[in-house]
N, C-alpha and C positions, 0 to 999 in steps of 0.2 A: 503490500500501497504507500502512497505517496502522500507525503504529508508536508512536504517544502519543493517549493520549486524553484532554484538561482539560475540566473538568465544572466548573460553577458547582453551587449549594448551593440555595437557598434559591429558592423557584420552579423546579427544575430538579430536580438530583437527589433534594432532598428533599420529600417529598409536604406537605400542609399542616399535619401537627403535628410539620413537625419532625423526620422519622424515614425513612431510608432503605427503600425497599420492598427486600424479599427477591429479586424482581425486578432490581432493579437490581444489588443485593449480588453477586446470581447472573452481571448479565454483567461486574460490577468484579472477580470470580472468574477469571470466562473469560478475561480480556484479559492477567490478570497470568501466568494458567498458561501461557500462549501468548507470553509475553513482549512484553508489550505495556505498557507503561509506564502507569498510572493516577495522575492526579494531582486536584484538585481547584483551584479556583481562584474565591474566595470574598471577599465584602465584609467577611465577618465576621471579627474577632479571633480567632487563632491558636487561646488557650483557649477561643473558643466553637465553632472547627468541631471541634475533637478528640471531645466527648462523644457525637455522633452518628456517629463513624468508628471509634471505641474500641468502642461500644455493638454493631457489627457485623463487628469484628475486621479492619479493615481499616487497611491500611498504607500510606501513600502520601507521596507530598511536597506541602506544601499551603503556596500561594498566599494568603495570608491580606490584609486591610485593602484588597482589590483590586489588589496588587500592591505594597503599602508595605512586609510583611513578608514574607521567601517560607525557610520552610523544608523540608528534607529528612527522608522518613519513619523517619529516627530521632531527629526532636524539636531538630537541629543548626540553626543559624542558616546558613540561603546568603547573605542580602543584607537591609538595611533602610535604606528612605527615607522620613526624619521630615519634616513640613511645619515649615518656617523660620519661630521663634518671629514676626517681621513680620508674614509672611503670614496666622498663624494668631490675631492679635488684627483685624487689617482682616479676616478671614473673621467672626469672633463680635458684633465691630461692625455689620456689615451683617445677618447675622442679628437682633440683638439688636434695631437699630431697626426692626428689620416684625414684632418682637414673635414670633419665632420659636424655638420650645424647641430646644436642639440637647443632643447629648451629646458627649462627646470620647473619643476610641477612643486608648489609651495603649499601650506594648508588655505592659504586664501588667496593666492594667484599662481598663475602660468608667466615667468618670466622667458623672452624672445628677444632674441638682437633683429629680427626681420619678421611681422606679421604676413609679409606677399611669401616670404620665403616660405611659410608655415603653411597658407593656402594651397600652395602647386605641389607641399606633401601630400595634403589632404587629398586633393586633386589625382597625384599619382597613385594613390591608394587605391581610388575609388576603380579608377582605369583598370589595375591589378588585376580587381574581379573582373572585368569583362565589361565594365559599365560606363556611360560617357558620366563625367561630371559635371555639374551647374556651378561653373566657376562664379557666374554673380550672386545665386545663393550663397556659396562657399564664403565669397567675402560681404557680406551682408552678415552673416552669422559671425563673422570673426569682427567686425567691427561692433555690434551688439557687445560682444565678450571684451572688446577693449573699452566702449564707454562704461560698460556694468562694474568693470574694474577686474574682471574675472582673469582675462588677459593685460602683461603691461611691458610694454616695449621701452628696452634699455639699452645701454650703448654697450655697454659690462655687465653679464650675469653672476660673476662673482663674487660682486660686491654684495650681493644677496643672500651668501649663504651661511652665515651666521646671524643671523634676527629669530631670536628666543620669542618673539608671541606669535614670528611665522614661519616654523620649519621646515625644512626640504624633505620631502617623500619621493621624489622620484627625479630622474632624467632621462629625456628621450631624446636619442641621437637619431638624425634622417637623413638618407641618402639613396639617391638611385644607384648609386656603386654598390653594390652586392660583395664586391669583393671586400672593400672598404669595411664593411658592415662584419663581414665573416673574419676578417683579420682582429677588428675590434674586441668580438666576443671571445675571441682564443687569447687576447691579452688582460680582458676583465675578468675571465675566468679564473686566471691566476691568485685572485681575491678571494679568499673563502668566504668573506663575510658578506658578501654581496649577492644577488641573485641575477640574471641576464636572461630577460625572454622578448619576446616580439607579440606586437598586436597587428603586425602585416608585414607587408614583403619589404617594404622601402624603411624599417627601423628596428629600434633595437629599445628596451627598456631596461635600466637598472637603478634598482631598488635594494633596501636592504634584507638580507636573507628570511629573515621571519614574515615581511611583508609579499604574501601572496595570496590568491585567490583561497587557495585550499587551509591557509590557516584562520584566515578570515573566517571561512564556511563553517570549519570545525568550530570556531568559538560560538559564530549563532545558533549552530545548533546545538552545542550544551545548552545556551541561553536558552533555548524553546525546550530543551528535552525530546532533542527531535535524533532518535538514531539514524547513522549515515545510511542504512539500508533502505530509509525512507524519503529520501531524498533527490530528486532529479536536478542534476544541473546540464546545461546545453551551453555551447560556445563554440567560434569558429577558428580560435588561433592561440600560438602557443601559450601566451600567457591564461587561457583556460586550462590548461593541464593540470593544473594543482588540483584544482576543484573537480576535474572529470574523472581522476584516475581516483579520488577520494572516494567518492560517492557509488551505489548499487545500480542507479539510473544513469550512466553517461549517456549524451546524446549531440553528436557532431552535426553542424550544419552542413546540407549538402555543398556550399561553397566552402568550408571549412579548409586548412593546410591536411596536408595527406597523414602527417605524425597524427594529427586529432584524432582523424576517422579511424585510425589503425586500433588505436587505446580505447574505444568507444561502442559501446553495447549498441546503441542505435545512431542510423544518419538520416537526418531530413531526405524527405522528397522533393521539396522545394526549397530554394536558396531563399537568403534577407528578405531579396526584392520581394517578394511572392508569399510572404507571411509565414515563414518553414517554420517557425516555434509554433504558433498557434494548429498549424495543420498538422503535426507530428504527433505535441506533447498533447494534444488532444486525443491522439487516437489512443496514444501510450496508457494515460487517466480509462479509459475506456475499458482497457485490458486489466488495469492494475488496480483502479478504483471502482469497480461496478455498481455498490450504492449510489454512486453521486449522479447516476442519472435518474433519480428522482425529482421529481418537481418540486422546485422550491417555496412553492404554495404549500403541499404537502407536510415538506420537512418541517416548515413553522407550525402547522397547524399542530404536526404528531409532538414539536418542543412544546406547543401551550397545553397541549392534554398530557404531559409529563408534568410540568409546571406546576397543575390544579395537585397533582398529589404531595407538596409541599402548601397547600392555603391552611391559613391559621382562622379558621371559622366557627368558633366556639359556640358563636352565640346565631348567628345564622342559618348555618353549615349552609350554604354557597358557595362552592367551590370556585373558582373563575381563574384563568390561568391566559398567561401573556407571552407571545414571543416576536421581538420585533428584530428586523435586519437593516444594520447600519449598512452605509457605503464605504465600510474597509471590508464589509463581507461578513461579518461577524454578528452571531444569534446570539443576543438577550432576552432571557427569558425571566417573567415575574410572575408573582402569585398576591391574591388578595391576604390583608392581613388587618384582622379585626382588634379591637380595643375596645375595652367593658364600659368606657366613655364615648363610644361610639366618633366623635367627628374625631378621631386620633387615626383612625381607621384608614388606610391606603390600598387602593383598588390596583387589580394585579396590572394593568396597562402602565400605569404609574410606577410601579415598581421595577417593573422593566425598565423603562423610560430612564428616570432617575440612578440606576445600578448602570448604564451606558455613559449617560453624564458624567458620574462618577467619577468616572474612567478616561474623561475629557473625549467622547463621542459625542456629537450633536445632529449628526447627519444619519436619515433614516429612508429606507425605500418603503417600506410595508410592514403594517403589524399584524399578527394573526391572535384573536379572542375565541377561549370556548369556557363557558362555564354552566353550571346548571346547580339543582337541589339536591343536596346530598351526594354529589360529585357525578350526576346525571347529567350527562353531556347531549342530550338527544335535541333539544333544541338551540337555537341562534341564542346568543347570548352577545349583545350590541354595547359598548360603552357607554359609561353614563354620561353627564353632561359635561363634568367638570372633567376627567379622563380625555372627552372630546376637546376639549379648550386647551390641554396641555399637548395632546398629539399635535394641534395646531402649530404650538410654538416653533417645534421640532419638524412639520413637514413640509416638503417644497409641492408645486400642483401636481404634481403625477404620482403623490403619495398615494397609498392604498390600504385598505381595510380586509381581512378575509376573515369572516366569520365562519366558524365550521362546527362540527359535530365529532361527537368519538367514532363515528365509523369513517372517517376524515371524510366525508362531503363537504363539501366547502362553495361560498357564494364571495367573488373579489369585487368590491366596492371603489371608485372614485372616490376619496377622502373631500375636497371641496365640496363637488360636484352634486355628493347622492347623500354623506352624511353632514355635513357641517358648512352649506352653501353659503350662509351667512354670516361668516366667521369673524371676532374679533383679535388682528394678528399686529406682529410690528409695525404692519405699513399705514395700519389707523394711527398711529400713533406719530407718524411722519408726513401725513399728510400736512 
């Protein structure tokens, strides 16, 4: 069974325009809705990875810098593994001796000598995959990074090696002279403190030996208490090798380098430009997690029914259960809790919502409610007026209410059109 999916970005999750296709977005949302954790594991800096994720409203943990810095889905730093100063000087001296252009990736920005050279490097990387780069688009993206401070153009990169508040994480050497890159790898291999990998045919990436996607993924697996046998990892290049070697479900893209395909259990049928991630991972989930194909509404009803078992109703004996689906894919449940003073009683719907909000979650898609006297759930149990008002506080226009029964039959209602059409929300306060 797969409980966590770790995906590379460039050449994998992203198409050749550096965007996440709708098919891949749908896969991510589907996984999250079914309590499968999704993370990205990229060679990009965190601030480089976020725009593509934010554009599609994807909240997830991020392994950035090939494992040099790891963030949770709230942007909180989990770990950081900078490259030691003496190893940094050793690395750049090798690159300079071979006249290889390089960038310095730090926690807060990327230092480069020439942004135009970097643009051409990205373009060459796309050409190497057999695609035609959109130079104007790449230049537009580069300009946006400059304006945001995510890339900084400087005359001498070495002046920024030792900033305590902005530690160096990674060096990327870029060249179309493959012999130079090969020679650089040979020389850098003499330093046991660093690791040398690649995210494309025209580059090499140098980091601390403990800064790998494999190390970072193992750390995340321990945080979530998910065995490596329950993790799927997918990528296209050599910097993905450490995490693919680590897990049971290793997947190489159709456009992956041959070395990665050799060590992978699966190879996608389609490349990154044709949503290869969604196409193949969906098929693997169908084989390994067959229970996922149960309708999400049915799952919510079943979760709500389960929640009635915990209802505290010594006065009314009327048991109610609720299950609300958050935007992050997690299902929160609640039951009604009565009180001898009556007014402090809390309904199941509000218990579920308050539980989610107490964990920082305030965006929801739908809620299922069941209830009845003595646990008899044969009839629909619509929310009371107070609960409808609370739901309205956190619901968007397409929010759905699901009313069901013990035999899993249910009906779905558009909340604002059919349940609370004349609602009072924050919009009224701002008029």
